C-alpha positions in Angstrom: 108.5 33.1 104.4 111.2 34.3 101.7 112.3 37.7 102.1 110.6 38.2 98.3 107.7 36.9 99.7 107.5 39.6 102.4 108.4 42.1 100.3 105.8 41.5 97.6 103.6 41.2 100.8 104.6 44.7 101.9 104.1 45.9 98.6 100.5 45.0 98.2 99.6 46.4 101.8 101.2 49.9 101.2 99.6 50.2 98.2 95.9 49.2 99.2 96.6 51.4 102.3 97.9 54.4 99.8 95.0 53.7 97.3 92.5 53.7 100.3 93.3 56.8 101.2 93.9 58.5 97.9 89.8 57.3 97.4 88.9 60.1 100.3 90.9 62.7 98.3 89.0 65.5 96.3 89.0 64.6 92.4 89.8 67.8 89.7 86.4 67.4 88.6 85.3 68.0 92.5 87.3 70.8 92.6 85.8 72.5 89.6 82.2 71.9 91.4 83.1 73.3 94.6 84.7 76.1 92.5 81.6 76.8 90.8 79.5 76.0 94.0 81.7 78.8 95.9 81.4 82.0 93.2 78.3 81.0 93.2 77.8 81.3 97.2 79.9 84.5 96.8 77.7 86.2 94.5 74.5 85.6 96.6 76.2 87.1 99.6 77.3 89.5 97.7 74.0 90.6 96.7 72.2 90.0 99.9 74.6 92.7 101.5 74.3 95.0 99.0 70.2 95.0 99.8 71.1 95.1 103.3 73.7 98.0 102.9 70.8 99.7 100.6 67.9 99.1 103.4 70.1 100.7 106.2 71.3 103.7 104.0 67.8 103.9 103.7 66.9 104.1 106.6 69.6 106.0 108.3 68.5 108.5 106.0 65.0 108.4 107.2 66.5 108.8 111.0 68.5 111.3 109.7 65.9 113.6 108.2 63.6 113.2 111.2 66.4 114.2 113.5 67.1 117.8 111.1 63.2 118.2 111.6 62.6 117.7 114.9 65.9 119.8 115.2 64.7 123.1 113.2 61.3 122.6 115.1 62.9 122.7 118.0 65.4 126.3 117.2 62.4 127.6 116.0 60.8 127.4 119.3 63.9 128.7 121.0 63.4 131.5 119.0 60.2 132.4 119.7 61.0 132.2 123.1 63.5 134.3 122.8 61.7 136.7 121.3 59.3 136.9 123.6 61.4 137.4 126.2 63.4 140.0 124.7 
């Protein structure tokens, strides 16, 4: 084999290897589609998180109100007991 033939074979091998490796890379269209999907997923996640935070806020307010009512009852009882002792 001559040097030119070896060089030609080497070029073909390199081209085939590069072509094969490039076929696994994403195209611009693939990246655009992935970007669109990610935006949609992020919007869905944001919506779900907003709902959960709203639910947590509602539950927190309910607990806070219940504790406040219990505290008022206890304070009322303490006041009545203090007045009996006086």
